[in-house]
PyMOL Python script that loads the backbone (N, CA, C, O; Angstrom):
from pymol import cmd

cmd.read_pdbstr("""\
ATOM      1  N   ASN A   1      69.762   2.484  69.514  1.00  0.00           N
ATOM      2  CA  ASN A   1      69.574   3.938  69.317  1.00  0.00           C
ATOM      3  C   ASN A   1      68.143   4.322  69.697  1.00  0.00           C
ATOM      4  O   ASN A   1      67.176   3.869  69.084  1.00  0.00           O
ATOM      5  N   SER A   2      68.034   5.160  70.712  1.00  0.00           N
ATOM      6  CA  SER A   2      66.711   5.510  71.240  1.00  0.00           C
ATOM      7  C   SER A   2      65.946   6.436  70.297  1.00  0.00           C
ATOM      8  O   SER A   2      64.716   6.396  70.257  1.00  0.00           O
ATOM      9  N   SER A   3      66.664   7.273  69.534  1.00  0.00           N
ATOM     10  CA  SER A   3      65.979   8.210  68.642  1.00  0.00           C
ATOM     11  C   SER A   3      65.269   7.469  67.508  1.00  0.00           C
ATOM     12  O   SER A   3      64.188   7.882  67.087  1.00  0.00           O
ATOM     13  N   SER A   4      65.858   6.389  67.012  1.00  0.00           N
ATOM     14  CA  SER A   4      65.208   5.607  65.957  1.00  0.00           C
ATOM     15  C   SER A   4      63.972   4.897  66.506  1.00  0.00           C
ATOM     16  O   SER A   4      62.968   4.761  65.806  1.00  0.00           O
ATOM     17  N   LEU A   5      64.047   4.446  67.756  1.00  0.00           N
ATOM     18  CA  LEU A   5      62.884   3.828  68.401  1.00  0.00           C
ATOM     19  C   LEU A   5      61.759   4.845  68.542  1.00  0.00           C
ATOM     20  O   LEU A   5      60.592   4.537  68.303  1.00  0.00           O
ATOM     21  N   LEU A   6      62.125   6.050  68.928  1.00  0.00           N
ATOM     22  CA  LEU A   6      61.137   7.114  69.091  1.00  0.00           C
ATOM     23  C   LEU A   6      60.478   7.433  67.756  1.00  0.00           C
ATOM     24  O   LEU A   6      59.266   7.633  67.685  1.00  0.00           O
ATOM     25  N   LYS A   7      61.284   7.478  66.699  1.00  0.00           N
ATOM     26  CA  LYS A   7      60.742   7.770  65.369  1.00  0.00           C
ATOM     27  C   LYS A   7      59.747   6.700  64.946  1.00  0.00           C
ATOM     28  O   LYS A   7      58.664   7.019  64.454  1.00  0.00           O
ATOM     29  N   THR A   8      60.106   5.427  65.135  1.00  0.00           N
ATOM     30  CA  THR A   8      59.191   4.345  64.744  1.00  0.00           C
ATOM     31  C   THR A   8      57.912   4.401  65.571  1.00  0.00           C
ATOM     32  O   THR A   8      56.824   4.128  65.066  1.00  0.00           O
ATOM     33  N   PHE A   9      58.051   4.756  66.840  1.00  0.00           N
ATOM     34  CA  PHE A   9      56.879   4.882  67.711  1.00  0.00           C
ATOM     35  C   PHE A   9      55.957   5.986  67.210  1.00  0.00           C
ATOM     36  O   PHE A   9      54.743   5.800  67.123  1.00  0.00           O
ATOM     37  N   LEU A  10      56.542   7.144  66.878  1.00  0.00           N
ATOM     38  CA  LEU A  10      55.748   8.271  66.393  1.00  0.00           C
ATOM     39  C   LEU A  10      55.059   7.923  65.075  1.00  0.00           C
ATOM     40  O   LEU A  10      53.912   8.309  64.847  1.00  0.00           O
ATOM     41  N   VAL A  11      55.758   7.200  64.216  1.00  0.00           N
ATOM     42  CA  VAL A  11      55.161   6.775  62.943  1.00  0.00           C
ATOM     43  C   VAL A  11      53.963   5.866  63.200  1.00  0.00           C
ATOM     44  O   VAL A  11      52.926   6.003  62.550  1.00  0.00           O
ATOM     45  N   GLN A  12      54.103   4.942  64.142  1.00  0.00           N
ATOM     46  CA  GLN A  12      53.003   4.033  64.487  1.00  0.00           C
ATOM     47  C   GLN A  12      51.788   4.818  64.976  1.00  0.00           C
ATOM     48  O   GLN A  12      50.662   4.576  64.540  1.00  0.00           O
ATOM     49  N   VAL A  13      52.028   5.761  65.886  1.00  0.00           N
ATOM     50  CA  VAL A  13      50.937   6.583  66.426  1.00  0.00           C
ATOM     51  C   VAL A  13      50.279   7.369  65.302  1.00  0.00           C
ATOM     52  O   VAL A  13      49.054   7.472  65.238  1.00  0.00           O
ATOM     53  N   PHE A  14      51.103   7.922  64.416  1.00  0.00           N
ATOM     54  CA  PHE A  14      50.613   8.704  63.289  1.00  0.00           C
ATOM     55  C   PHE A  14      49.709   7.856  62.391  1.00  0.00           C
ATOM     56  O   PHE A  14      48.632   8.295  61.986  1.00  0.00           O
ATOM     57  N   LEU A  15      50.161   6.631  62.086  1.00  0.00           N
ATOM     58  CA  LEU A  15      49.375   5.737  61.234  1.00  0.00           C
ATOM     59  C   LEU A  15      48.051   5.366  61.891  1.00  0.00           C
ATOM     60  O   LEU A  15      47.019   5.294  61.223  1.00  0.00           O
ATOM     61  N   VAL A  16      48.082   5.134  63.183  1.00  0.00           N
ATOM     62  CA  VAL A  16      46.857   4.790  63.914  1.00  0.00           C
ATOM     63  C   VAL A  16      45.873   5.954  63.853  1.00  0.00           C
ATOM     64  O   VAL A  16      44.678   5.752  63.643  1.00  0.00           O
ATOM     65  N   GLU A  17      46.380   7.175  64.039  1.00  0.00           N
ATOM     66  CA  GLU A  17      45.520   8.362  63.981  1.00  0.00           C
ATOM     67  C   GLU A  17      44.874   8.502  62.606  1.00  0.00           C
ATOM     68  O   GLU A  17      43.684   8.799  62.501  1.00  0.00           O
ATOM     69  N   ILE A  18      45.661   8.287  61.555  1.00  0.00           N
ATOM     70  CA  ILE A  18      45.125   8.380  60.191  1.00  0.00           C
ATOM     71  C   ILE A  18      44.020   7.350  59.994  1.00  0.00           C
ATOM     72  O   ILE A  18      42.969   7.650  59.427  1.00  0.00           O
ATOM     73  N   ARG A  19      44.271   6.123  60.473  1.00  0.00           N
ATOM     74  CA  ARG A  19      43.273   5.059  60.341  1.00  0.00           C
ATOM     75  C   ARG A  19      41.986   5.434  61.053  1.00  0.00           C
ATOM     76  O   ARG A  19      40.895   5.223  60.524  1.00  0.00           O
ATOM     77  N   LYS A  20      42.113   5.997  62.264  1.00  0.00           N
ATOM     78  CA  LYS A  20      40.929   6.414  63.031  1.00  0.00           C
ATOM     79  C   LYS A  20      40.138   7.458  62.258  1.00  0.00           C
ATOM     80  O   LYS A  20      38.912   7.385  62.180  1.00  0.00           O
ATOM     81  N   ARG A  21      40.847   8.439  61.681  1.00  0.00           N
ATOM     82  CA  ARG A  21      40.172   9.505  60.939  1.00  0.00           C
ATOM     83  C   ARG A  21      39.501   8.964  59.694  1.00  0.00           C
ATOM     84  O   ARG A  21      38.401   9.390  59.343  1.00  0.00           O
ATOM     85  N   GLU A  22      40.165   8.016  59.013  1.00  0.00           N
ATOM     86  CA  GLU A  22      39.568   7.407  57.819  1.00  0.00           C
ATOM     87  C   GLU A  22      38.296   6.657  58.176  1.00  0.00           C
ATOM     88  O   GLU A  22      37.306   6.715  57.447  1.00  0.00           O
ATOM     89  N   GLU A  23      38.327   5.947  59.308  1.00  0.00           N
ATOM     90  CA  GLU A  23      37.144   5.206  59.751  1.00  0.00           C
ATOM     91  C   GLU A  23      36.004   6.166  60.065  1.00  0.00           C
ATOM     92  O   GLU A  23      34.851   5.902  59.725  1.00  0.00           O
ATOM     93  N   ARG A  24      36.332   7.292  60.719  1.00  0.00           N
ATOM     94  CA  ARG A  24      35.314   8.307  61.013  1.00  0.00           C
ATOM     95  C   ARG A  24      34.757   8.871  59.719  1.00  0.00           C
ATOM     96  O   ARG A  24      33.549   9.064  59.586  1.00  0.00           O
ATOM     97  N   GLY A  25      35.645   9.138  58.759  1.00  0.00           N
ATOM     98  CA  GLY A  25      35.230   9.670  57.461  1.00  0.00           C
ATOM     99  C   GLY A  25      34.293   8.717  56.741  1.00  0.00           C
ATOM    100  O   GLY A  25      33.333   9.144  56.100  1.00  0.00           O
ATOM    101  N   LYS A  26      34.576   7.419  56.848  1.00  0.00           N
ATOM    102  CA  LYS A  26      33.711   6.415  56.228  1.00  0.00           C
ATOM    103  C   LYS A  26      32.359   6.381  56.930  1.00  0.00           C
ATOM    104  O   LYS A  26      31.326   6.199  56.286  1.00  0.00           O
ATOM    105  N   GLY A  27      32.364   6.555  58.240  1.00  0.00           N
ATOM    106  CA  GLY A  27      31.132   6.486  59.017  1.00  0.00           C
ATOM    107  C   GLY A  27      30.178   7.629  58.722  1.00  0.00           C
ATOM    108  O   GLY A  27      28.961   7.444  58.744  1.00  0.00           O
ATOM    109  N   LEU A  28      30.723   8.821  58.445  1.00  0.00           N
ATOM    110  CA  LEU A  28      29.869   9.989  58.240  1.00  0.00           C
ATOM    111  C   LEU A  28      28.969   9.872  57.009  1.00  0.00           C
ATOM    112  O   LEU A  28      27.765  10.100  57.128  1.00  0.00           O
ATOM    113  N   PRO A  29      29.502   9.527  55.828  1.00  0.00           N
ATOM    114  CA  PRO A  29      28.622   9.424  54.655  1.00  0.00           C
ATOM    115  C   PRO A  29      27.504   8.405  54.844  1.00  0.00           C
ATOM    116  O   PRO A  29      26.400   8.584  54.329  1.00  0.00           O
ATOM    117  N   GLU A  30      27.793   7.337  55.582  1.00  0.00           N
ATOM    118  CA  GLU A  30      26.758   6.331  55.852  1.00  0.00           C
ATOM    119  C   GLU A  30      25.605   6.966  56.611  1.00  0.00           C
ATOM    120  O   GLU A  30      24.438   6.728  56.300  1.00  0.00           O
ATOM    121  N   ARG A  31      25.941   7.776  57.610  1.00  0.00           N
ATOM    122  CA  ARG A  31      24.902   8.441  58.406  1.00  0.00           C
ATOM    123  C   ARG A  31      24.086   9.384  57.535  1.00  0.00           C
ATOM    124  O   ARG A  31      22.857   9.393  57.600  1.00  0.00           O
ATOM    125  N   TYR A  32      24.778  10.180  56.715  1.00  0.00           N
ATOM    126  CA  TYR A  32      24.065  11.128  55.862  1.00  0.00           C
ATOM    127  C   TYR A  32      23.221  10.389  54.826  1.00  0.00           C
ATOM    128  O   TYR A  32      22.136  10.844  54.462  1.00  0.00           O
ATOM    129  N   GLY A  33      23.721   9.253  54.358  1.00  0.00           N
ATOM    130  CA  GLY A  33      22.968   8.438  53.408  1.00  0.00           C
ATOM    131  C   GLY A  33      21.667   7.950  54.017  1.00  0.00           C
ATOM    132  O   GLY A  33      20.631   7.922  53.353  1.00  0.00           O
ATOM    133  N   ARG A  34      21.728   7.563  55.294  1.00  0.00           N
ATOM    134  CA  ARG A  34      20.521   7.118  55.988  1.00  0.00           C
ATOM    135  C   ARG A  34      19.555   8.290  56.159  1.00  0.00           C
ATOM    136  O   ARG A  34      18.342   8.140  56.017  1.00  0.00           O
ATOM    137  N   ASP A  35      20.123   9.465  56.468  1.00  0.00           N
ATOM    138  CA  ASP A  35      19.281  10.644  56.680  1.00  0.00           C
ATOM    139  C   ASP A  35      18.531  11.024  55.406  1.00  0.00           C
ATOM    140  O   ASP A  35      17.405  11.515  55.474  1.00  0.00           O
ATOM    141  N   LYS A  36      19.146  10.801  54.248  1.00  0.00           N
ATOM    142  CA  LYS A  36      18.477  11.113  52.987  1.00  0.00           C
ATOM    143  C   LYS A  36      17.236  10.244  52.824  1.00  0.00           C
ATOM    144  O   LYS A  36      16.216  10.694  52.303  1.00  0.00           O
ATOM    145  N   LYS A  37      17.333   8.996  53.274  1.00  0.00           N
ATOM    146  CA  LYS A  37      16.181   8.095  53.200  1.00  0.00           C
ATOM    147  C   LYS A  37      15.089   8.539  54.169  1.00  0.00           C
ATOM    148  O   LYS A  37      13.897   8.443  53.877  1.00  0.00           O
ATOM    149  N   TYR A  38      15.530   9.030  55.336  1.00  0.00           N
ATOM    150  CA  TYR A  38      14.576   9.452  56.362  1.00  0.00           C
ATOM    151  C   TYR A  38      14.781  10.937  56.672  1.00  0.00           C
ATOM    152  O   TYR A  38      15.616  11.273  57.512  1.00  0.00           O
ATOM    153  N   PRO A  39      14.037  11.832  56.012  1.00  0.00           N
ATOM    154  CA  PRO A  39      14.240  13.276  56.207  1.00  0.00           C
ATOM    155  C   PRO A  39      14.058  13.712  57.660  1.00  0.00           C
ATOM    156  O   PRO A  39      14.671  14.688  58.094  1.00  0.00           O
ATOM    157  N   ASP A  40      13.217  12.994  58.416  1.00  0.00           N
ATOM    158  CA  ASP A  40      12.971  13.364  59.812  1.00  0.00           C
ATOM    159  C   ASP A  40      14.254  13.331  60.631  1.00  0.00           C
ATOM    160  O   ASP A  40      14.481  14.198  61.475  1.00  0.00           O
ATOM    161  N   SER A  41      15.102  12.318  60.378  1.00  0.00           N
ATOM    162  CA  SER A  41      16.335  12.182  61.152  1.00  0.00           C
ATOM    163  C   SER A  41      17.305  13.324  60.835  1.00  0.00           C
ATOM    164  O   SER A  41      18.090  13.721  61.695  1.00  0.00           O
ATOM    165  N   THR A  42      17.256  13.864  59.584  1.00  0.00           N
ATOM    166  CA  THR A  42      18.135  14.981  59.227  1.00  0.00           C
ATOM    167  C   THR A  42      17.750  16.220  60.015  1.00  0.00           C
ATOM    168  O   THR A  42      18.609  16.887  60.592  1.00  0.00           O
ATOM    169  N   SER A  43      16.458  16.530  60.041  1.00  0.00           N
ATOM    170  CA  SER A  43      16.006  17.717  60.772  1.00  0.00           C
ATOM    171  C   SER A  43      16.288  17.552  62.260  1.00  0.00           C
ATOM    172  O   SER A  43      16.615  18.521  62.945  1.00  0.00           O
ATOM    173  N   HIS A  44      16.163  16.326  62.758  1.00  0.00           N
ATOM    174  CA  HIS A  44      16.440  16.045  64.165  1.00  0.00           C
ATOM    175  C   HIS A  44      17.922  16.274  64.463  1.00  0.00           C
ATOM    176  O   HIS A  44      18.273  16.835  65.500  1.00  0.00           O
ATOM    177  N   ALA A  45      18.797  15.831  63.538  1.00  0.00           N
ATOM    178  CA  ALA A  45      20.246  16.001  63.719  1.00  0.00           C
ATOM    179  C   ALA A  45      20.607  17.484  63.714  1.00  0.00           C
ATOM    180  O   ALA A  45      21.457  17.921  64.490  1.00  0.00           O
ATOM    181  N   LYS A  46      19.963  18.256  62.840  1.00  0.00           N
ATOM    182  CA  LYS A  46      20.232  19.697  62.778  1.00  0.00           C
ATOM    183  C   LYS A  46      19.849  20.377  64.088  1.00  0.00           C
ATOM    184  O   LYS A  46      20.566  21.255  64.570  1.00  0.00           O
ATOM    185  N   LYS A  47      18.718  19.971  64.663  1.00  0.00           N
ATOM    186  CA  LYS A  47      18.283  20.538  65.946  1.00  0.00           C
ATOM    187  C   LYS A  47      19.298  20.247  67.040  1.00  0.00           C
ATOM    188  O   LYS A  47      19.588  21.106  67.873  1.00  0.00           O
ATOM    189  N   GLU A  48      19.841  19.025  67.034  1.00  0.00           N
ATOM    190  CA  GLU A  48      20.823  18.630  68.051  1.00  0.00           C
ATOM    191  C   GLU A  48      22.106  19.447  67.934  1.00  0.00           C
ATOM    192  O   GLU A  48      22.701  19.812  68.948  1.00  0.00           O
ATOM    193  N   LYS A  49      22.539  19.738  66.698  1.00  0.00           N
ATOM    194  CA  LYS A  49      23.773  20.502  66.484  1.00  0.00           C
ATOM    195  C   LYS A  49      23.645  21.914  67.040  1.00  0.00           C
ATOM    196  O   LYS A  49      24.586  22.440  67.634  1.00  0.00           O
ATOM    197  N   ASN A  50      22.484  22.522  66.847  1.00  0.00           N
ATOM    198  CA  ASN A  50      22.313  23.928  67.264  1.00  0.00           C
ATOM    199  C   ASN A  50      22.227  24.086  68.772  1.00  0.00           C
ATOM    200  O   ASN A  50      22.083  25.203  69.269  1.00  0.00           O
TER     201      ASN A  50
END
""", "prot")
cmd.dss("prot")
cmd.show_as("cartoon", "prot")
cmd.util.cbc("prot")
cmd.orient("prot")
């Protein structure tokens, strides 16, 4: 049954996407934590965003 194969494929892709987002989410607080230690890097990051 091709539809069941498609469903399992979509579930796999979905799980991979969630994992990627979780990894990104974990990475962000680490960066902000470092910026708190070094205020210069925070102001530098703000300049880059604008």
